[in-house]
C-alpha positions as CSV (number, residue, x, y, z in Angstrom):
1,M,-5.6,14.2,-2.2
2,P,-8.0,13.4,-4.2
3,S,-11.0,16.1,-5.9
4,P,-14.5,14.8,-5.4
5,D,-15.2,16.0,-8.4
6,C,-12.2,15.2,-11.0
7,I,-13.3,12.1,-12.7
8,F,-10.7,10.8,-13.1
9,C,-10.1,10.4,-8.9
10,K,-13.5,8.4,-9.3
11,I,-12.2,6.2,-11.2
12,V,-9.6,5.8,-9.5
13,R,-12.3,5.0,-6.1
14,G,-14.1,2.8,-8.9
15,E,-16.8,5.3,-8.6
16,I,-16.8,5.3,-12.8
17,P,-16.3,1.8,-14.4
18,S,-13.0,2.3,-17.0
19,K,-11.3,-0.7,-18.9
20,K,-8.4,-1.7,-16.8
21,V,-4.9,-2.2,-18.4
22,Y,-2.7,-1.6,-15.6
23,E,-2.9,-0.7,-11.8
24,D,-0.7,-1.0,-8.9
25,E,-0.5,1.3,-5.9
26,H,0.4,4.3,-7.0
27,I,-0.8,4.0,-11.5
28,L,-3.6,3.2,-12.9
29,A,-3.7,3.2,-16.8
30,F,-7.4,2.2,-18.8
31,E,-8.5,2.1,-22.5
32,D,-9.0,5.7,-23.6
33,L,-12.6,6.1,-24.5
34,N,-11.7,8.5,-28.0
35,P,-8.7,6.8,-28.9
36,Q,-6.2,8.2,-31.8
37,G,-4.7,4.7,-32.6
38,P,-5.5,1.1,-32.2
39,T,-3.6,1.8,-28.3
40,H,-4.7,4.6,-26.5
41,V,-4.5,4.0,-22.8
42,L,-4.5,6.8,-20.5
43,V,-1.8,6.0,-17.7
44,I,-2.8,8.3,-14.2
45,P,-1.3,8.8,-10.7
46,K,-4.1,7.7,-8.1
47,K,-2.7,11.4,-6.1
48,H,-4.7,14.0,-7.8
49,I,-2.3,15.8,-9.2
50,A,-4.4,18.7,-11.4
51,G,-1.1,18.8,-14.0
52,L,2.5,18.2,-15.0
53,K,3.4,22.3,-14.4
54,E,0.9,21.8,-10.9
55,A,3.7,18.6,-9.3
56,S,6.1,19.3,-7.4
57,L,9.2,17.3,-6.9
58,D,7.9,15.1,-4.8
59,D,6.0,13.8,-7.2
60,A,8.9,13.4,-9.3
61,E,8.5,8.9,-8.5
62,V,4.9,9.2,-9.5
63,V,5.1,11.1,-13.4
64,G,8.5,8.8,-13.8
65,R,6.1,5.5,-12.7
66,C,3.8,6.8,-15.2
67,H,6.3,6.7,-17.8
68,L,7.5,3.3,-16.9
69,A,3.5,1.7,-17.0
70,A,3.5,3.1,-20.3
71,A,6.6,1.2,-21.9
72,Q,5.6,-1.9,-19.9
73,I,2.1,-1.8,-21.5
74,A,4.0,-1.1,-25.4
75,R,5.3,-3.7,-24.4
76,D,3.1,-6.1,-23.7
77,R,0.9,-4.8,-26.7
78,N,4.2,-5.2,-29.3
79,I,3.9,-1.8,-30.2
80,E,7.8,-0.4,-29.0
81,N,8.8,-0.3,-32.8
82,G,6.7,3.5,-32.7
83,Y,4.4,4.6,-29.7
84,R,4.4,8.4,-28.7
85,T,3.6,9.0,-24.5
86,V,1.7,12.7,-24.5
87,L,1.3,14.7,-21.6
88,N,-1.1,17.7,-22.8
89,V,-0.4,20.5,-20.4
90,G,-2.9,23.6,-19.8
91,P,-6.3,23.9,-22.2
92,Q,-4.7,25.6,-25.1
93,A,-2.5,22.2,-25.2
94,G,-6.0,20.6,-25.6
95,Q,-5.8,19.1,-21.2
96,S,-9.8,18.5,-21.1
97,V,-9.1,16.3,-17.7
98,F,-6.9,18.5,-15.0
99,H,-5.6,15.0,-13.8
100,L,-2.3,14.5,-14.2
101,H,-2.2,11.8,-17.3
102,V,0.1,10.8,-20.0
103,H,-1.6,9.2,-23.7
104,L,0.2,6.2,-24.6
105,I,-0.8,6.3,-28.4
106,G,0.7,3.6,-31.1
107,G,0.2,0.6,-33.5
108,R,-0.4,2.6,-36.6
109,Q,2.5,5.2,-38.0
110,L,2.6,8.8,-35.9
111,S,3.2,12.0,-38.1
112,W,4.5,14.4,-36.7
113,P,4.4,17.2,-36.1
114,P,1.6,15.9,-34.1
115,G,-0.7,19.5,-33.1
């Protein structure tokens, strides 16, 4: 169920503009406003899921679709030699928007450990 106050739900509904990178009936991907690399795209399900810990088995397909969309965007941007997909889960991990989203970051050398 969409959340009326969720910023990502508002982007899905077109109430807040975004620089769309990919969209299908289940997924929306757009450029991050505070990019951490030459490529930093947020891939979200159109269905509101607060985060990975709130996802259920019924959400498995859409969570997988988010990662597959990220892989396609990486191919389209020719960054397959190295990119990262990140799901921050909870405030202590840096999650600040409570709508499940996958960060696709690449286009530069990524260090390890990340945080």
